[in-house]
MARBA-3410 file (N, C-alpha, C, O; in Angstrom, 1 decimal):
221
-11.9,7.8,17.7,-11.5,8.5,16.9,-12.3,9.0,15.6,-13.2,8.3,15.1 ~ -11.8,10.3,15.3,-12.7,11.5,14.5,-12.0,10.8,13.5,-11.1,10.1,13.9 ~ -12.3,11.0,12.2,-11.6,11.2,10.8,-10.5,11.9,10.4,-9.6,11.7,9.7 ~ -11.1,13.2,11.5,-9.5,14.0,11.2,-8.2,13.4,11.7,-7.1,13.5,11.1 ~ -8.3,12.8,13.0,-7.2,12.4,13.8,-6.8,10.7,12.9,-5.6,10.4,12.8
-7.7,9.9,12.5,-7.2,9.2,11.9,-6.3,9.3,10.6,-5.3,8.6,10.3 ~ -6.8,10.5,9.6,-5.8,11.0,9.0,-4.6,11.4,9.3,-3.6,11.3,8.5 ~ -4.4,12.0,10.7,-3.1,12.4,11.1,-2.2,11.1,11.4,-1.0,11.0,11.3 ~ -3.1,10.0,11.8,-2.0,9.1,12.2,-1.9,7.9,11.4,-1.6,6.9,11.9 ~ -2.0,7.8,9.9,-2.2,6.8,9.3,-0.8,7.3,8.7,-0.9,8.2,7.9
0.3,6.9,8.9,1.2,6.7,7.9,1.5,5.2,6.9,0.6,4.3,6.8 ~ 3.0,5.0,6.3,3.1,4.2,5.7,4.3,3.4,6.4,5.5,3.7,6.5 ~ 3.6,2.4,7.0,4.1,1.4,8.7,5.6,0.5,8.0,5.5,-0.7,8.4 ~ 6.6,0.6,7.3,7.6,-0.5,7.6,8.2,-1.0,8.5,9.4,-1.0,8.5 ~ 7.6,-1.4,9.5,8.2,-2.4,10.5,7.2,-2.8,11.6,7.0,-2.0,12.5
6.6,-4.1,11.5,5.7,-4.6,12.2,5.9,-5.2,13.5,7.1,-5.3,13.7 ~ 4.9,-5.7,14.6,5.3,-6.6,15.1,4.7,-7.8,14.7,4.0,-7.7,13.7 ~ 4.8,-9.1,15.4,4.5,-10.3,14.7,3.1,-10.3,15.5,2.5,-11.4,15.2 ~ 2.2,-9.5,16.6,0.7,-9.9,16.4,0.1,-10.0,15.3,0.4,-9.3,14.3 ~ -0.8,-11.0,15.4,-1.7,-11.0,14.8,-3.3,-10.9,14.8,-3.9,-11.6,15.6
-3.8,-10.0,14.1,-5.3,-9.8,14.3,-5.8,-10.3,14.7,-5.1,-11.3,15.0 ~ -7.1,-10.4,14.9,-8.4,-11.3,14.8,-9.0,-11.2,13.3,-9.0,-10.3,12.6 ~ -9.3,-12.1,13.1,-9.9,-12.6,11.8,-10.8,-11.8,11.6,-11.0,-11.2,10.5 ~ -11.7,-11.6,13.1,-13.0,-11.3,12.7,-12.9,-9.2,12.8,-13.7,-8.3,12.7 ~ -11.9,-9.2,12.8,-11.6,-7.8,12.8,-11.0,-7.3,11.5,-11.3,-6.3,10.9
-9.8,-8.3,11.1,-10.2,-7.9,9.4,-11.1,-8.0,8.6,-11.1,-7.3,7.5 ~ -12.1,-8.9,9.0,-13.4,-9.0,8.3,-13.7,-7.5,8.3,-14.0,-6.7,7.4 ~ -13.7,-7.4,9.4,-14.8,-6.2,9.8,-14.4,-5.0,9.1,-15.4,-4.3,8.9 ~ -13.1,-4.6,8.7,-12.5,-3.6,8.6,-12.8,-3.6,6.9,-13.4,-2.7,6.4 ~ -12.5,-4.7,6.2,-12.7,-5.0,4.6,-14.1,-4.8,4.1,-14.4,-4.3,3.0
-15.0,-5.3,5.3,-16.4,-5.1,4.7,-17.2,-3.9,4.8,-18.1,-3.6,4.1 ~ -16.8,-3.2,6.0,-17.2,-1.9,6.4,-16.6,-0.5,5.3,-17.1,0.6,5.1 ~ -15.3,-1.0,4.7,-14.5,-0.4,3.4,-15.3,-0.4,2.2,-15.2,0.3,1.3 ~ -16.0,-1.1,2.3,-17.1,-1.1,0.7,-18.3,-0.3,0.8,-19.4,-0.5,0.2 ~ -18.1,0.9,1.8,-19.0,1.6,2.1,-18.3,3.4,1.2,-18.6,4.6,1.2
-17.3,2.7,0.6,-16.5,3.6,-0.9,-17.9,4.6,-1.6,-19.1,4.5,-1.3 ~ -17.1,5.4,-2.6,-17.8,5.4,-3.3,-17.4,5.0,-4.5,-16.2,5.2,-4.8 ~ -18.3,4.4,-5.2,-18.4,3.5,-6.6,-19.1,4.9,-7.8,-20.1,5.6,-7.9 ~ -18.3,4.8,-8.3,-19.5,5.7,-9.9,-20.2,4.2,-10.1,-19.7,3.1,-10.1 ~ -22.0,4.9,-10.2,-22.5,3.5,-11.1,-22.7,2.4,-9.9,-23.6,1.6,-9.9
-22.1,2.5,-9.3,-21.8,1.4,-8.0,-21.6,0.0,-8.4,-22.0,-1.0,-8.0 ~ -20.7,0.4,-9.4,-20.1,-1.2,-9.8,-19.6,-2.0,-8.9,-19.7,-3.2,-8.9 ~ -18.6,-1.0,-7.7,-18.3,-1.8,-6.7,-17.0,-3.0,-7.5,-17.1,-4.3,-7.6 ~ -16.0,-2.2,-8.1,-14.7,-3.1,-8.9,-13.7,-3.9,-7.9,-12.8,-4.5,-8.4 ~ -14.0,-3.6,-6.5,-12.8,-4.3,-5.8,-13.3,-5.7,-5.7,-14.5,-6.1,-5.7
-11.9,-6.4,-5.7,-12.0,-8.0,-5.2,-10.6,-7.8,-4.4,-9.5,-7.3,-4.7 ~ -11.3,-8.6,-3.1,-10.0,-8.2,-2.3,-9.7,-9.9,-1.8,-10.7,-10.6,-2.1 ~ -8.5,-10.4,-1.2,-7.8,-10.9,-0.5,-6.7,-10.9,0.9,-5.7,-10.3,1.1 ~ -7.3,-11.8,1.6,-6.4,-11.4,2.6,-5.6,-12.5,3.0,-6.3,-13.5,3.3 ~ -4.3,-12.5,3.0,-3.7,-13.6,3.5,-3.0,-14.1,4.9,-2.3,-13.2,5.4
-3.0,-14.7,5.4,-2.4,-14.8,6.9,-1.7,-16.0,7.1,-1.9,-16.9,6.3 ~ -0.9,-16.2,8.1,-0.6,-17.5,8.7,0.1,-18.3,7.3,0.9,-17.9,6.4 ~ -0.5,-19.6,7.7,0.3,-20.5,6.6,0.1,-20.2,4.9,0.9,-20.6,4.1 ~ -1.2,-19.4,4.4,-0.8,-19.5,3.1,-0.1,-17.8,2.8,0.3,-17.4,1.7 ~ -0.1,-17.2,3.8,0.8,-15.9,3.6,2.3,-17.1,3.5,2.8,-17.5,2.5
2.8,-17.3,4.6,4.4,-18.0,4.5,4.3,-18.4,2.9,5.0,-17.8,2.1 ~ 3.3,-19.4,2.6,4.0,-19.9,1.7,3.6,-19.2,0.0,3.9,-19.6,-1.2 ~ 3.0,-18.1,0.5,3.6,-17.1,-1.0,4.6,-16.4,-0.4,5.4,-16.1,-1.3 ~ 5.0,-16.1,0.6,6.9,-14.9,0.5,7.6,-16.1,0.1,8.7,-16.0,-0.5 ~ 7.0,-17.4,0.5,8.4,-18.6,0.1,8.0,-18.4,-1.5,9.0,-18.1,-2.1
7.1,-18.4,-2.3,7.1,-18.7,-4.0,7.7,-17.1,-4.3,8.2,-16.9,-5.4 ~ 7.7,-16.3,-3.7,8.0,-14.7,-4.6,9.8,-14.7,-4.2,10.6,-14.3,-5.1 ~ 10.2,-15.3,-2.8,11.6,-15.6,-2.9,12.3,-16.2,-3.7,13.5,-16.2,-3.6 ~ 11.6,-17.1,-4.7,12.6,-18.0,-5.5,12.4,-16.7,-6.7,13.2,-16.7,-7.7 ~ 11.9,-16.1,-6.6,12.1,-15.0,-8.0,12.2,-13.6,-7.5,11.3,-12.9,-7.6
13.4,-13.1,-6.9,13.7,-11.9,-6.1,13.5,-10.3,-7.2,13.2,-9.2,-6.7 ~ 13.6,-10.6,-8.8,13.9,-10.2,-10.0,12.6,-9.3,-10.4,12.4,-8.2,-11.0 ~ 11.6,-10.2,-9.6,10.0,-10.0,-10.5,9.6,-10.4,-11.5,10.4,-11.2,-11.9 ~ 8.4,-10.0,-12.4,8.3,-10.0,-13.2,7.9,-8.7,-14.5,8.1,-7.5,-14.4 ~ 7.3,-9.3,-15.6,6.9,-8.1,-15.8,5.3,-7.3,-15.5,4.2,-7.8,-15.7
6.0,-5.7,-14.8,4.2,-5.6,-14.6,3.5,-5.4,-15.5,4.0,-5.8,-16.5 ~ 2.2,-5.0,-15.5,1.3,-5.3,-16.2,0.9,-3.7,-16.3,0.1,-3.3,-17.2 ~ 1.4,-2.9,-15.5,1.2,-1.4,-15.6,2.1,-0.7,-15.0,2.4,-1.3,-14.0 ~ 2.8,0.5,-15.1,3.5,1.2,-14.9,3.5,2.3,-13.5,3.2,3.5,-13.6 ~ 3.8,1.9,-12.6,3.5,2.4,-11.0,3.8,4.1,-11.8,2.8,4.7,-12.2
4.6,4.3,-11.7,5.2,5.8,-12.5,4.9,6.0,-13.9,4.4,5.1,-14.6 ~ 5.2,7.0,-14.3,5.0,7.4,-15.5,6.6,7.4,-16.2,7.5,8.0,-15.5 ~ 6.9,6.7,-17.7,8.2,6.6,-17.5,8.8,8.6,-17.5,8.1,9.6,-17.6 ~ 9.9,8.5,-17.4,10.8,9.9,-16.9,9.8,11.0,-16.6,9.4,12.0,-17.2 ~ 9.5,10.4,-15.4,9.0,11.4,-14.6,9.8,12.7,-14.7,11.0,12.8,-15.0
8.8,14.1,-14.4,9.2,15.3,-14.5,8.8,16.1,-13.4,7.8,15.8,-12.8 ~ 9.5,17.0,-13.2,9.2,18.0,-11.8,8.0,18.3,-12.1,7.4,17.9,-13.1 ~ 7.5,19.2,-10.7,8.2,18.6,-9.8,7.8,17.5,-9.4,8.2,17.4,-8.2 ~ 7.2,16.3,-9.8,6.9,14.8,-9.8,8.2,14.1,-9.2,8.3,13.7,-8.0 ~ 9.3,13.9,-10.2,10.4,13.7,-9.9,11.0,14.3,-9.0,11.9,13.5,-8.6
11.0,15.3,-8.3,12.6,15.9,-7.3,11.1,15.1,-5.8,11.5,14.4,-4.9 ~ 9.6,15.5,-5.8,9.3,14.8,-5.0,9.4,13.0,-4.6,9.4,12.7,-3.4 ~ 9.4,12.5,-5.2,9.9,10.9,-5.5,11.1,10.8,-4.8,11.4,9.9,-4.0 ~ 11.9,11.7,-5.2,13.6,11.3,-4.5,13.9,11.8,-3.6,14.9,11.3,-3.0 ~ 13.1,13.1,-2.7,13.2,13.4,-2.2,12.5,12.3,-0.7,13.0,12.0,0.4
11.6,12.0,-1.4,10.9,11.2,-0.4,12.3,9.7,0.1,12.7,9.4,1.2 ~ 12.6,9.0,-1.4,13.6,8.2,-1.0,14.5,8.0,-0.2,14.9,7.0,0.4 ~ 15.1,9.9,-0.1,16.3,10.1,0.5,16.1,10.4,1.8,17.0,10.8,2.5 ~ 14.9,10.2,2.1,14.4,10.6,3.9,14.1,9.1,4.3,14.4,8.7,5.4 ~ 13.6,8.5,3.5,13.0,7.3,3.7,14.2,6.6,4.2,14.2,6.2,5.4
15.4,6.4,3.2,16.5,5.9,3.5,17.9,6.4,4.6,18.8,5.8,5.2 ~ 17.4,7.9,4.6,18.1,8.3,6.3,17.7,7.9,7.2,18.5,7.7,8.2 ~ 16.0,7.3,7.5,15.8,7.1,8.7,16.0,5.8,9.3,15.6,5.3,10.4 ~ 16.8,5.3,8.1,17.5,3.6,8.5,19.0,4.1,8.8,19.8,3.7,9.6 ~ 19.2,4.8,8.1,21.1,5.4,7.7,21.6,4.8,6.9,22.8,4.4,7.2
21.0,4.4,5.8,21.5,3.6,4.7,21.9,4.7,3.4,21.2,4.7,2.5 ~ 23.0,5.5,3.5,23.4,6.4,3.0,23.1,5.8,1.2,22.9,4.7,0.7 ~ 23.3,7.4,0.5,23.2,7.0,-0.6,24.3,6.0,-1.8,24.1,5.5,-2.9 ~ 25.3,5.9,-1.0,26.1,4.9,-1.9,26.0,3.8,-1.3,26.7,2.8,-1.7 ~ 25.2,3.6,-0.2,24.8,1.9,0.0,24.3,1.3,-0.4,23.4,0.7,0.2
24.4,1.1,-1.6,23.1,0.5,-2.5,22.9,-0.9,-1.9,21.8,-1.4,-2.2 ~ 23.8,-1.7,-1.2,23.4,-3.1,-0.4,22.1,-3.5,0.6,21.3,-4.5,0.7 ~ 22.2,-1.9,1.3,21.0,-1.7,2.4,20.0,-1.2,2.0,19.0,-1.4,2.7 ~ 20.0,-0.4,1.0,18.9,0.0,-0.1,18.1,-1.1,-0.4,16.9,-1.2,-0.2 ~ 19.0,-2.0,-1.0,18.0,-3.0,-2.0,17.4,-4.1,-1.1,16.5,-4.8,-1.7
17.8,-4.4,0.3,16.9,-5.1,1.0,16.4,-4.2,1.9,16.1,-4.9,2.9 ~ 16.1,-3.3,2.1,14.5,-2.6,2.7,13.8,-2.7,1.2,12.7,-3.3,1.3 ~ 14.1,-2.2,-0.4,13.1,-2.5,-1.0,12.6,-3.7,-1.0,11.4,-3.8,-1.2 ~ 13.5,-5.0,-0.7,13.4,-6.5,-0.7,12.2,-6.5,-0.2,11.2,-7.0,-0.8 ~ 11.9,-5.9,1.3,11.5,-5.7,2.1,9.9,-6.4,1.9,9.2,-7.3,2.4
9.8,-5.2,0.8,8.4,-5.2,0.5,7.9,-6.8,0.3,6.7,-7.1,0.6 ~ 8.9,-7.7,-0.3,8.4,-9.4,-0.4,7.8,-9.5,0.7,6.7,-10.0,0.6 ~ 8.1,-9.2,1.8,8.2,-9.8,3.1,6.4,-9.2,3.7,5.7,-10.0,4.3 ~ 6.1,-8.1,3.4,5.2,-7.1,3.7,5.8,-6.4,5.2,5.2,-5.8,6.1 ~ 6.8,-6.6,5.1,7.7,-5.4,6.3,7.4,-6.2,7.7,7.5,-5.7,8.8
7.1,-7.6,7.3,7.0,-8.6,8.4,5.3,-8.0,8.7,4.8,-8.6,9.6 ~ 4.7,-7.4,8.4,3.3,-7.9,8.8,2.8,-9.4,8.8,3.3,-10.2,8.1 ~ 1.6,-9.7,9.8,1.5,-10.4,10.0,0.5,-11.1,9.0,0.5,-12.3,8.8 ~ -0.5,-10.0,8.2,-1.2,-10.1,7.3,-1.3,-8.9,6.1,-1.6,-7.7,6.1 ~ -0.8,-9.9,5.1,-0.9,-9.5,3.2,-2.4,-9.3,2.6,-3.2,-10.2,2.5
-2.7,-8.0,2.1,-4.1,-7.7,1.7,-3.8,-7.6,-0.1,-2.7,-7.0,-0.3 ~ -4.4,-7.9,-0.9,-4.3,-7.7,-2.9,-6.0,-7.2,-2.6,-6.9,-7.4,-1.8 ~ -5.6,-6.4,-3.8,-6.3,-5.7,-4.6,-6.5,-5.6,-5.8,-5.9,-4.8,-6.5 ~ -7.6,-6.6,-6.4,-7.6,-6.8,-8.0,-9.1,-6.3,-8.3,-9.9,-5.9,-7.5 ~ -9.1,-6.3,-9.8,-9.8,-5.8,-10.7,-10.1,-6.6,-11.7,-9.5,-7.6,-11.9
-11.5,-6.1,-12.4,-11.6,-6.7,-13.4,-10.3,-5.8,-14.8,-10.3,-4.6,-15.1 ~ -9.5,-6.8,-15.3,-8.8,-5.6,-16.2,-9.6,-5.3,-17.6,-8.9,-5.1,-18.5 ~ -10.7,-5.3,-17.8,-11.4,-4.4,-18.6,-11.7,-3.4,-18.0,-11.8,-2.4,-18.8 ~ -11.9,-3.1,-16.5,-12.1,-1.8,-16.2,-11.0,-0.6,-16.1,-9.8,-0.7,-15.9 ~ -12.0,0.9,-16.4,-10.8,1.7,-16.5,-10.2,2.7,-15.1,-10.2,2.3,-13.9
-9.6,3.9,-15.7,-8.9,4.7,-15.2,-10.4,4.7,-13.8,-10.3,4.0,-12.7 ~ -11.7,5.6,-14.0,-12.4,6.0,-12.7,-12.8,4.6,-12.2,-13.6,4.8,-11.2 ~ -12.5,2.9,-12.6,-12.9,2.4,-11.5,-11.4,2.0,-10.5,-11.3,1.6,-9.3 ~ -10.5,2.1,-11.4,-9.0,2.4,-10.2,-8.8,3.6,-9.2,-7.9,3.9,-8.4 ~ -9.8,4.1,-9.4,-10.3,5.5,-8.5,-10.8,5.1,-7.7,-10.5,5.6,-6.6
-12.1,4.1,-7.7,-12.9,3.8,-7.1,-11.9,2.3,-6.1,-12.1,1.8,-5.0 ~ -11.2,2.0,-6.8,-10.8,1.0,-6.2,-9.9,1.8,-5.1,-10.2,1.5,-3.9 ~ -9.1,2.7,-5.3,-8.3,3.3,-4.5,-8.8,4.1,-3.7,-7.9,4.7,-3.1 ~ -10.2,4.4,-3.3,-10.9,5.2,-2.7,-11.2,4.0,-1.2,-11.0,4.3,0.0 ~ -11.8,2.7,-2.1,-11.9,1.4,-1.2,-10.5,1.5,-0.3,-10.6,1.7,0.9
-9.2,1.4,-0.9,-8.0,0.9,-0.3,-8.1,2.6,0.9,-8.2,2.3,2.1 ~ -8.1,3.4,0.7,-7.9,4.6,1.7,-9.2,4.4,2.6,-8.9,5.2,3.5 ~ -10.4,3.9,3.0,-11.1,3.5,3.9,-10.6,2.1,4.5,-11.1,1.7,5.5 ~ -9.9,1.6,4.1,-9.5,0.2,4.7,-8.3,0.7,5.7,-8.4,0.5,6.9 ~ -7.2,1.5,5.2,-6.1,2.1,6.3,-6.8,2.7,6.9,-6.8,2.1,8.0
-8.0,4.0,7.0,-8.5,4.6,8.1,-9.2,3.7,9.1,-9.4,4.0,10.3 ~ -9.7,2.7,8.7,-11.1,2.0,9.1,-9.8,0.8,10.0,-10.1,0.1,11.0 ~ -8.4,0.7,9.5,-7.3,0.0,10.3,-7.0,0.8,11.5,-6.8,0.5,12.7 ~ -6.9,2.2,10.8,-6.2,3.1,12.6,-7.5,3.5,13.6,-7.4,3.8,14.8 ~ -8.5,3.4,13.0,-9.5,3.5,14.5,-9.7,1.9,15.1,-10.2,1.6,16.2
-9.2,0.9,14.1,-9.0,-0.7,15.1,-8.0,-1.0,15.7,-7.7,-2.1,16.1 ~ -7.0,0.4,15.7,-5.7,0.2,16.0,-4.6,-0.4,15.2,-3.4,-0.5,15.6 ~ -4.8,-0.9,14.1,-3.8,-1.4,13.2,-3.3,-0.4,12.1,-3.8,0.7,11.8 ~ -2.4,-0.7,11.7,-1.6,0.0,10.7,-1.2,-0.4,9.4,-0.9,-1.6,9.4 ~ -1.2,0.4,8.2,-0.9,-0.2,7.2,0.4,-0.3,6.3,1.5,0.0,6.9
0.5,-0.5,5.3,1.9,0.0,4.0,0.9,0.1,2.6,1.0,-1.0,2.0 ~ 0.4,0.7,2.1,0.1,0.2,0.7,1.2,0.1,-0.2,2.1,0.9,-0.3 ~ 1.2,-1.1,-1.0,1.9,-1.7,-1.7,1.9,-1.5,-3.2,1.5,-2.6,-3.7 ~ 2.1,-0.9,-4.0,1.9,-1.1,-5.5,3.1,-2.1,-5.9,3.2,-2.8,-7.0 ~ 4.0,-2.0,-4.8,5.4,-3.0,-5.5,4.6,-4.0,-5.9,5.3,-4.7,-6.7
3.5,-4.5,-6.0,3.3,-6.1,-6.3,2.7,-6.0,-7.6,2.3,-7.0,-8.1 ~ 2.7,-5.0,-8.0,2.5,-5.1,-9.6,3.6,-5.4,-10.2,3.4,-5.5,-11.4 ~ 4.7,-5.7,-9.7,5.8,-6.1,-10.1,5.7,-8.1,-10.5,6.5,-8.7,-11.3 ~ 4.5,-8.9,-9.5,4.7,-9.8,-9.4,3.3,-10.3,-9.7,2.6,-11.1,-9.1 ~ 2.9,-9.7,-11.0,1.3,-10.1,-11.7,1.1,-11.6,-11.6,0.1,-12.1,-11.0
2.0,-12.3,-12.2,1.9,-13.8,-12.3,1.7,-14.8,-11.2,0.8,-15.6,-11.2 ~ 2.7,-14.5,-9.9,2.7,-15.1,-8.8,1.9,-14.5,-7.8,2.1,-15.0,-6.7 ~ 0.8,-13.5,-7.8,0.0,-13.3,-6.8,-1.5,-14.2,-7.9,-2.5,-14.8,-7.4 ~ -1.3,-13.8,-9.4,-2.1,-14.5,-9.9,-2.3,-16.1,-9.3,-3.0,-16.3,-8.4 ~ -1.7,-16.8,-9.7,-1.5,-18.0,-8.9,-2.0,-17.9,-7.3,-3.2,-18.1,-6.9
-0.8,-17.7,-6.5,-1.6,-18.0,-5.6,-2.9,-17.6,-4.8,-3.2,-17.9,-3.6 ~ -3.6,-16.7,-5.8,-4.8,-16.2,-5.5,-5.8,-17.1,-6.4,-7.0,-17.0,-6.4 ~ -5.1,-17.9,-6.9,-6.5,-18.6,-8.1,-7.4,-17.3,-8.6,-8.6,-17.4,-8.6 ~ -6.9,-16.3,-8.8,-7.2,-14.9,-9.8,-7.6,-15.3,-10.9,-7.0,-16.1,-11.6 ~ -9.0,-14.8,-11.2,-9.7,-15.3,-12.7,-8.6,-14.5,-13.7,-8.3,-13.3,-13.6
-8.4,-15.2,-14.6,-7.5,-15.2,-15.9,-8.2,-13.1,-16.3,-7.5,-12.2,-16.9 ~ -9.3,-12.9,-15.8,-10.3,-11.4,-16.4,-9.7,-10.5,-15.4,-9.5,-9.4,-15.8 ~ -9.3,-10.7,-14.2,-8.6,-10.0,-13.0,-7.0,-9.8,-13.7,-6.2,-10.2,-14.5 ~ -7.1,-8.6,-12.6,-5.4,-8.4,-12.5,-5.3,-7.6,-11.1,-6.4,-7.2,-10.6 ~ -4.0,-7.4,-10.5,-4.0,-7.1,-9.1,-2.8,-5.6,-9.1,-1.7,-5.3,-9.6
-3.8,-5.1,-8.5,-4.0,-3.3,-8.5,-2.5,-3.2,-7.8,-1.5,-2.7,-8.4 ~ -2.7,-3.7,-6.3,-2.2,-3.1,-5.0,-1.9,-4.2,-4.1,-2.7,-5.2,-4.0 ~ -1.1,-4.1,-3.7,-1.5,-4.9,-2.2,-1.3,-4.1,-1.0,-1.3,-2.9,-1.2 ~ -0.9,-4.5,0.4,-0.8,-4.0,1.3,-0.8,-4.9,2.4,-1.4,-5.9,2.5 ~ 0.4,-4.1,3.6,0.5,-4.5,4.2,-0.4,-4.0,5.4,-1.0,-2.9,5.4
-0.5,-5.2,6.5,-1.8,-5.1,7.7,-1.0,-5.5,8.7,-0.4,-6.5,8.6 ~ -0.9,-4.7,9.9,-0.9,-5.4,11.4,-0.3,-4.1,12.3,-0.3,-2.9,11.9 ~ 0.2,-4.5,13.4,0.5,-3.9,14.2,2.1,-3.1,14.3,3.1,-3.8,14.2 ~ 1.9,-1.3,14.4,3.1,-1.1,13.7,4.3,-1.5,15.3,3.9,-1.6,16.4 ~ 5.6,-1.6,15.0,6.9,-1.4,15.8,6.8,-0.4,16.2,7.3,0.4,15.3
6.2,0.5,17.2,6.5,1.7,17.8,8.6,2.1,17.6,9.2,3.1,17.2 ~ 9.3,0.7,18.1,10.6,1.2,18.6,11.4,1.7,17.0,12.2,2.6,16.9 ~ 10.9,0.9,16.1,11.8,1.1,15.2,11.6,2.6,14.2,10.6,3.2,14.1 ~ 12.8,2.8,13.7,13.0,4.3,13.5,12.3,4.9,12.3,11.7,5.9,12.3 ~ 12.6,3.8,10.8,11.4,4.1,9.8,10.3,4.5,10.3,9.8,5.5,9.7
9.4,3.9,11.4,7.9,4.4,11.6,8.1,6.0,12.3,7.2,6.8,12.0 ~ 8.9,6.3,12.9,9.3,7.6,13.2,9.4,8.7,11.8,8.9,9.8,12.0 ~ 9.8,8.4,11.0,9.8,9.0,9.5,8.2,9.6,9.1,7.3,8.8,9.3 ~ 8.2,10.9,8.6,6.6,11.2,8.5,7.2,11.6,6.6,8.4,12.1,6.5 ~ 6.5,11.4,5.6,6.7,11.9,4.9,6.0,13.5,4.7,5.1,14.0,5.4
6.8,14.2,3.5,6.2,15.8,3.5,5.4,16.0,2.7,5.6,15.4,1.7 ~ 4.2,17.0,2.8,3.2,17.3,1.9,3.7,19.0,1.3,4.0,19.9,2.1 ~ 3.6,19.2,0.2,3.4,20.4,0.3,2.6,21.8,0.5,1.5,21.6,0.0 ~ 2.7,22.9,0.9,2.5,23.9,1.6,0.7,23.8,0.2,0.6,23.4,-1.0 ~ -0.5,24.3,1.3,-1.8,24.0,0.2,-1.4,25.4,-0.9,-1.7,25.3,-2.1
-0.8,26.4,-0.5,-1.4,27.2,-1.7,-0.1,27.2,-3.2,0.2,28.0,-4.0 ~ 0.2,26.0,-2.8,1.3,25.5,-3.9,-0.3,24.7,-5.0,-0.6,25.1,-6.1 ~ -0.9,23.8,-4.4,-1.6,22.8,-5.1,-3.3,23.6,-4.8,-4.1,23.2,-5.6 ~ -3.7,24.2,-4.2,-5.0,24.8,-4.0,-5.3,26.0,-4.1,-4.6,27.0,-3.8 ~ -6.8,26.1,-4.6,-7.7,27.5,-5.1,-8.6,27.5,-4.6,-9.2,26.4,-4.4
-8.9,28.4,-4.1,-10.5,28.4,-3.1,-11.0,30.3,-3.9,-10.6,31.4,-3.5 ~ -12.0,29.8,-5.0,-12.9,30.9,-5.8,-14.3,31.0,-5.2,-15.0,30.0,-4.9 ~ -14.5,32.2,-5.1,-15.6,32.8,-4.5,-16.4,32.5,-3.3,-17.6,32.5,-3.1 ~ -15.0,32.2,-2.3,-15.1,31.9,-1.4,-15.4,33.5,-0.8,-14.8,34.5,-1.3 ~ -16.5,33.6,0.5,-16.3,35.0,1.4,-15.3,35.0,2.3,-14.8,33.9,2.1
-14.5,35.7,3.3,-13.8,35.5,4.0,-14.4,34.9,5.4,-13.7,34.6,6.3
END
């Protein structure tokens, strides 16, 4: 599989089978991903992978606190403005439409949001953390590491869903991972095999046409 195919195949999968990937496969993905670009070679990522009983125990702890905790950062800026506000709104409407959750069906929509706490049924939960004293450039490095993980997962026949949702549970995640006090959780990620029959996995988010956001200057035809 080439890189273009992996990018085209990757989606945020929100329904997984219970088939558990082999430990060696997961370890290989996470190790290879460390070739991500890293300014000054700081390699800011600190990664945790949970499966089996540790994952079940973690989810049981999360279930005790369905309202979450005070996040350590805003996933989205307050009072989001256009075009970003409209993109986010339309994305949510399309996602819920794929599972037949109408706008007025708040209960079904909340149940789908709550499936974040279960990693959407994935048998592996990943957490990506970094030293809280690092800044936005290192957060970008961690994001590039995560992208490597997602594309390498596709190459290995697996699928993922990145979950900044876990910023809502900094204390619970910290305790479960025995995370050092000077580190924070940036994001989680569900990892496993997609359920090909589930309608939510047939939906794909849209992207704006390139002419909206791309400028090419100084090129010859």
